[in-house]
C-alpha positions as CSV (number, residue, x, y, z in Angstrom):
1,M,67.3,39.6,126.9
2,S,68.8,38.3,123.5
3,A,68.0,34.7,122.7
4,T,70.5,32.2,123.8
5,I,68.7,29.1,122.2
6,P,68.7,29.6,118.5
7,V,66.1,27.9,116.5
8,M,68.5,26.7,113.9
9,I,72.3,26.6,113.6
10,P,74.0,25.0,110.5
11,K,76.7,22.4,111.2
12,L,79.8,23.9,109.7
13,G,83.4,23.3,110.8
14,E,86.9,23.1,109.7
15,E,86.4,20.6,107.1
16,E,84.0,22.9,105.1
17,A,86.5,25.8,105.4
18,Q,89.3,23.7,104.1
19,A,87.2,22.6,101.1
20,A,86.1,26.1,100.2
21,A,89.7,27.4,100.3
22,D,90.9,24.3,98.4
23,A,88.5,25.4,95.8
24,V,89.5,28.8,95.9
25,R,93.4,27.8,95.5
26,S,92.5,25.6,92.6
27,G,91.7,28.8,90.5
28,W,88.3,27.4,89.4
29,V,85.6,28.9,91.4
30,A,82.7,29.0,89.2
31,Q,80.5,26.0,88.2
32,G,82.9,23.2,87.4
33,P,84.3,19.8,88.6
34,R,83.2,20.1,92.2
35,V,79.7,21.1,91.0
36,A,79.4,17.9,88.8
37,E,80.8,15.7,91.7
38,F,78.4,17.3,94.3
39,E,75.6,16.5,91.4
40,R,76.6,12.8,91.3
41,S,76.7,12.4,95.2
42,F,73.6,14.2,96.0
43,S,71.5,12.4,93.2
44,A,72.7,9.1,94.3
45,L,72.0,9.7,97.9
46,V,68.3,10.4,97.1
47,G,67.9,7.7,94.7
48,A,68.0,9.7,91.4
49,E,69.7,9.2,88.0
50,H,70.6,12.7,87.6
51,G,71.3,16.1,89.6
52,V,71.3,19.6,88.1
53,A,72.8,22.0,90.7
54,V,71.4,25.6,90.7
55,S,71.5,28.8,92.8
56,S,68.7,28.1,95.0
57,C,65.5,26.0,95.3
58,T,63.6,28.7,93.9
59,T,65.2,28.7,90.5
60,A,65.1,24.8,90.8
61,L,61.1,25.2,90.9
62,H,61.4,27.8,88.3
63,L,63.3,25.7,85.8
64,A,61.1,22.6,86.7
65,L,58.0,24.4,85.5
66,I,60.0,25.6,82.3
67,A,61.2,22.0,81.5
68,L,57.5,21.1,81.7
69,G,56.3,23.7,79.4
70,V,54.0,25.4,81.8
71,G,53.1,28.9,80.9
72,P,50.5,31.7,80.5
73,G,47.1,30.6,80.7
74,D,48.1,27.5,83.0
75,E,47.1,26.6,86.5
76,V,49.6,25.2,88.8
77,I,48.2,23.7,92.1
78,V,50.5,24.8,95.1
79,P,49.8,24.6,98.9
80,S,49.4,27.9,100.3
81,L,51.0,26.5,103.5
82,S,54.6,26.9,102.2
83,F,57.3,29.2,102.0
84,I,56.0,32.0,99.2
85,A,58.8,30.9,96.9
86,T,56.6,27.8,96.0
87,A,53.9,30.1,94.5
88,N,56.2,32.6,93.2
89,A,57.9,30.1,90.8
90,V,54.4,29.7,89.3
91,R,54.3,33.4,88.7
92,Y,57.8,33.4,87.3
93,V,56.7,31.4,84.3
94,G,53.4,33.5,83.8
95,A,51.0,30.9,85.2
96,T,48.3,31.0,87.8
97,P,48.9,29.3,91.4
98,I,45.9,27.6,92.6
99,F,46.1,27.2,96.4
100,A,45.2,23.7,97.8
101,D,44.6,23.1,101.5
102,V,46.8,20.6,103.6
103,D,46.3,17.8,106.1
104,I,46.1,19.2,109.5
105,E,48.8,16.7,111.0
106,T,51.5,16.6,108.2
107,G,50.9,20.2,106.6
108,N,51.0,18.4,103.3
109,V,48.5,18.5,100.6
110,T,46.6,15.2,99.8
111,V,44.9,13.5,96.9
112,A,41.6,14.9,98.3
113,T,42.8,18.5,98.7
114,L,44.2,18.5,95.1
115,D,41.4,16.8,93.5
116,E,39.0,19.8,95.1
117,V,40.8,22.4,93.0
118,R,41.8,20.6,90.0
119,T,40.4,21.9,86.7
120,A,40.8,21.5,83.0
121,R,43.6,24.2,83.2
122,T,45.7,22.3,85.8
123,A,49.0,22.1,83.9
124,A,51.3,20.8,87.1
125,I,51.2,20.3,90.8
126,I,53.9,21.3,93.1
127,A,53.6,19.3,96.5
128,V,55.7,20.2,99.2
129,H,57.6,17.8,101.9
130,Q,56.7,20.5,104.4
131,G,59.4,21.1,106.9
132,G,61.0,17.7,106.0
133,L,57.9,15.7,106.7
134,P,57.1,13.7,103.6
135,F,53.9,13.8,101.8
136,D,52.5,10.4,100.8
137,V,54.4,10.0,97.5
138,R,52.6,6.8,96.7
139,S,49.0,8.0,96.6
140,L,50.1,11.6,95.1
141,R,52.2,10.1,92.4
142,Q,49.5,7.6,91.4
143,A,46.8,10.2,91.3
144,A,48.7,12.5,89.4
145,T,49.6,10.0,86.9
146,G,46.0,9.0,86.6
147,W,44.8,12.8,86.2
148,G,47.6,13.2,83.3
149,I,49.2,16.1,85.5
150,P,53.0,16.2,85.9
151,L,53.9,16.3,89.9
152,V,56.8,18.4,91.0
153,E,58.1,17.7,94.5
154,D,59.3,20.8,96.5
155,A,61.8,19.0,98.7
156,A,63.5,22.0,99.9
157,C,63.6,20.7,103.6
158,A,63.8,17.0,102.8
159,A,67.2,15.9,102.6
160,G,67.3,12.6,104.4
161,S,63.8,12.0,104.9
162,T,62.0,8.7,103.6
163,A,58.8,7.7,102.4
164,Y,57.7,3.9,101.9
165,G,61.3,3.0,102.8
166,A,63.0,4.9,100.1
167,P,64.7,8.5,100.3
168,V,62.5,11.2,99.3
169,G,63.2,12.1,95.7
170,A,63.5,8.3,94.7
171,G,61.2,7.7,91.7
172,S,60.2,11.5,91.5
173,L,59.4,13.1,88.2
174,L,61.2,16.1,89.2
175,S,62.4,17.2,92.8
176,A,63.6,20.7,94.0
177,W,66.1,20.9,96.9
178,S,67.4,23.7,98.9
179,F,70.9,24.1,100.7
180,H,70.0,27.4,102.6
181,P,71.6,27.6,106.1
182,R,68.1,26.7,107.6
183,K,68.2,23.3,105.9
184,V,69.7,20.3,107.6
185,I,72.7,20.6,105.2
186,T,73.9,23.7,103.5
187,T,76.0,25.2,100.8
188,G,75.2,28.9,102.1
189,E,72.8,29.4,99.3
190,G,72.2,26.9,96.4
191,G,69.6,24.1,95.0
192,M,69.4,21.1,93.1
193,I,66.9,19.5,90.8
194,T,66.9,15.7,90.7
195,L,65.3,13.5,88.2
196,D,65.7,10.3,86.0
197,D,65.2,11.8,82.6
198,A,68.6,12.2,80.9
199,D,67.3,14.3,78.2
200,R,65.5,16.6,80.3
201,A,68.4,16.9,82.6
202,A,70.7,18.0,79.7
203,R,68.0,20.5,78.9
204,L,67.9,21.8,82.5
205,R,71.7,22.1,82.6
206,R,71.6,24.4,79.4
207,L,68.7,26.3,80.9
208,R,70.7,27.3,84.0
209,E,73.6,28.6,81.9
210,H,72.2,30.9,79.4
211,G,70.8,28.1,76.9
212,M,74.4,27.4,76.0
213,N,74.9,24.0,74.3
214,V,78.3,23.4,75.9
215,S,79.1,24.4,79.4
216,A,81.8,26.9,80.1
217,A,83.6,24.6,82.2
218,D,83.6,22.1,79.3
219,R,84.8,24.9,76.9
220,H,87.6,25.8,79.2
221,K,88.8,22.0,79.5
222,S,88.9,21.6,75.9
223,A,92.4,21.7,74.2
224,Q,90.5,23.3,71.0
225,P,88.6,26.3,70.7
226,I,84.8,25.5,71.0
227,L,82.2,28.0,69.4
228,E,79.1,27.6,71.8
229,A,75.7,28.1,70.5
230,Y,72.6,29.4,72.6
231,L,69.7,27.1,71.8
232,E,67.0,28.7,73.7
233,T,66.6,31.7,76.2
234,G,67.9,30.5,79.4
235,W,69.1,32.0,82.7
236,N,72.0,32.4,85.0
237,F,71.1,30.0,87.8
238,R,74.4,28.4,88.3
239,M,76.3,27.1,91.5
240,T,79.8,27.8,92.2
241,D,82.5,25.2,92.9
242,I,83.0,26.8,96.2
243,Q,79.5,26.1,97.4
244,A,79.7,22.5,96.0
245,A,83.0,21.8,97.9
246,V,81.2,22.8,101.2
247,G,78.2,20.8,99.9
248,L,80.4,17.8,99.5
249,V,81.5,17.9,103.1
250,Q,77.8,18.5,104.3
251,L,76.8,15.3,102.6
252,G,79.0,13.3,104.7
253,R,77.4,14.6,107.8
254,L,73.8,14.2,106.6
255,T,73.0,10.7,108.1
256,G,74.3,11.6,111.6
257,L,72.5,15.0,111.5
258,V,69.3,13.5,110.7
259,A,69.8,10.8,113.3
260,Q,70.5,13.3,116.0
261,R,67.5,15.4,114.9
262,R,65.2,12.4,115.0
263,Q,66.4,11.5,118.5
264,L,65.9,15.0,119.5
265,A,62.4,15.3,118.1
266,A,61.5,12.0,119.9
267,R,62.6,13.4,123.1
268,Y,60.4,16.7,122.4
269,Q,57.6,14.4,121.8
270,E,57.9,12.6,125.1
271,L,58.4,15.7,127.1
272,L,55.6,17.6,125.4
273,A,52.9,14.6,125.6
274,G,51.2,15.6,128.7
275,I,50.4,19.1,127.6
276,D,46.5,19.6,127.1
277,G,46.0,21.7,123.9
278,L,49.4,21.2,122.4
279,W,50.1,18.6,119.7
280,A,53.7,18.0,118.5
281,V,54.6,17.0,114.8
282,R,55.4,13.3,114.2
283,D,56.2,10.7,111.5
284,P,53.4,9.7,109.3
285,A,52.6,6.1,109.1
286,Y,54.4,5.7,105.6
287,G,57.9,7.6,106.1
288,E,60.1,9.1,108.6
289,S,60.9,12.9,108.7
290,N,64.5,14.4,109.0
291,F,62.7,16.8,111.4
292,Q,64.1,19.9,109.6
293,S,61.5,21.7,111.4
294,F,60.0,20.6,114.7
295,W,56.5,22.2,115.1
296,V,53.8,22.1,117.7
297,L,50.1,23.1,117.1
298,L,48.1,24.9,119.8
299,S,44.2,24.5,120.4
300,P,42.1,26.7,122.7
301,E,42.7,24.2,125.7
302,F,46.4,25.3,125.8
303,G,45.0,28.8,127.1
304,V,47.6,31.1,125.6
305,T,47.7,32.2,122.0
306,R,50.5,31.4,119.7
307,D,51.9,34.8,119.6
308,Q,51.9,35.1,123.3
309,V,53.8,32.0,123.5
310,L,56.5,33.3,121.1
311,T,56.9,36.5,123.2
312,E,57.3,34.4,126.5
313,L,59.8,32.1,124.7
314,A,61.7,35.2,123.7
315,A,61.7,36.6,127.0
316,A,63.0,33.3,128.5
317,G,66.0,33.3,126.0
318,V,64.5,30.9,123.5
319,S,64.3,31.9,119.7
320,A,61.3,30.1,118.2
321,R,59.3,31.0,115.0
322,R,55.9,31.2,113.7
323,G,54.5,28.3,112.0
324,I,54.8,27.9,108.3
325,M,53.4,30.9,106.5
326,A,50.1,30.7,104.5
327,S,50.7,32.5,101.1
328,H,47.4,33.3,100.2
329,L,47.3,35.6,103.6
330,E,50.1,37.7,102.3
331,P,49.8,40.9,100.5
332,A,51.6,39.6,97.4
333,Y,48.8,37.2,96.9
334,Q,45.7,39.1,98.0
335,D,44.2,38.9,94.3
336,V,44.4,35.1,94.5
337,V,41.2,33.9,96.1
338,P,41.3,30.3,96.8
339,P,38.6,28.3,95.0
340,A,37.9,26.3,98.2
341,G,38.2,27.2,101.8
342,L,41.7,26.6,103.4
343,P,40.7,26.0,107.1
344,N,43.6,23.8,107.8
345,T,46.1,26.1,106.3
346,E,44.9,29.0,108.3
347,R,44.7,27.2,111.4
348,L,48.1,25.8,111.1
349,T,49.6,29.2,110.2
350,R,47.8,31.0,113.0
351,D,48.2,28.3,115.8
352,S,51.6,26.6,115.3
353,L,55.0,27.4,116.2
354,I,58.6,26.0,115.3
355,L,60.7,25.2,118.3
356,P,64.5,25.1,118.4
357,L,66.1,21.8,116.9
358,H,69.6,21.5,115.6
359,H,73.0,19.8,116.5
360,A,74.1,21.8,119.3
361,L,70.5,21.7,121.2
362,T,71.1,20.1,124.5
363,E,68.8,18.0,126.7
364,D,69.0,21.1,129.1
365,D,68.0,23.4,126.5
366,Q,65.0,21.1,125.7
367,D,63.9,20.9,129.3
368,H,64.3,24.9,129.4
369,I,61.9,25.1,126.4
370,V,59.4,22.8,127.7
371,G,59.4,24.1,131.1
372,V,58.3,27.7,129.6
373,L,55.8,25.9,127.5
374,R,54.4,23.9,130.8
375,K,54.0,27.3,132.8
376,L,52.0,28.7,130.0
377,A,49.8,25.6,129.4
378,G,46.3,25.7,131.1
379,S,47.0,22.2,132.4
380,F,49.2,19.3,132.4
381,R,48.6,15.6,132.3
382,T,50.2,12.3,131.2
383,V,48.4,11.7,128.0
384,G,49.0,13.6,124.8
385,S,46.3,15.6,123.0
386,T,45.6,15.0,119.4
387,A,45.7,17.7,116.6
388,S,42.0,17.6,115.7
């Protein structure tokens, strides 16, 4: 049967449709005033001084590495446990990705896993707030500063998450964000770089627009002709005003969407607590997740493999997904041998799955999903198991 409970649905309505239509009627549909407003609003929301809107989180990561001067001969530490774009961005600039393992409960890199693969050639670190679950920003930023290595934060999934009482992104050297439809808020496609350095932000704006010293929008607004100059090789990584118009409406929904997702996640945790061999993701001690993804990790005590669970859920009308991919196991990265073992990464990608979680998910939906898992489990009790 076809899935009746989707794994994710973006929250889009008449307000977004009207905003997009207004942008079209304005006659200005390329990067323009709505993009600038979206940059200001989003960066303020995450506690950063500047926002640079781009075409995707992938291009945000690419430009972040360019801005740091990373290139051929350099190594960049990344988690293998991440969507492949994280590692791809390193290759885009001619550098070599070095894969680090992750913590089994958060799916995030730690100071210890980074230090294990750090070398004299390490030019940058990309740490991921995996599935919206924040990594320990305090310890990682402190360690990176001590090592003299810039830390880029892949916050693709983390809009609305917090760490140490502050929004993810606050105090970050460079954070990259995604507005893909699988994220909590969306512009269809699109991304953002947030940072506190005004000079670097100005350069990033040039780089996203072919290296021009003055934007197309500013040239068109001017009453006098402006002859632009191209200061360095750049790219066409721009966001459109249509996308930004949708994004501005979505920003107004973020707080409510995160609150709803956290409520649904708490209910999942309560319902799943008694299933032997199953551990459900939860907040770390230092922060709160937006639960962009809600994943569970299976152990042998569960009695059924992850892939069998996915098959049975699909047969019951539930669209679930495998856990986060491990890039080092994909054909594109078969030539990259991790310098250290990645046991937690390989276990998470093999034994975890992502359950449906979105604004349209009902308690009846959750009861149905958990009911399937209970039937598949080897045993059921009243105290939850651990991830180890």
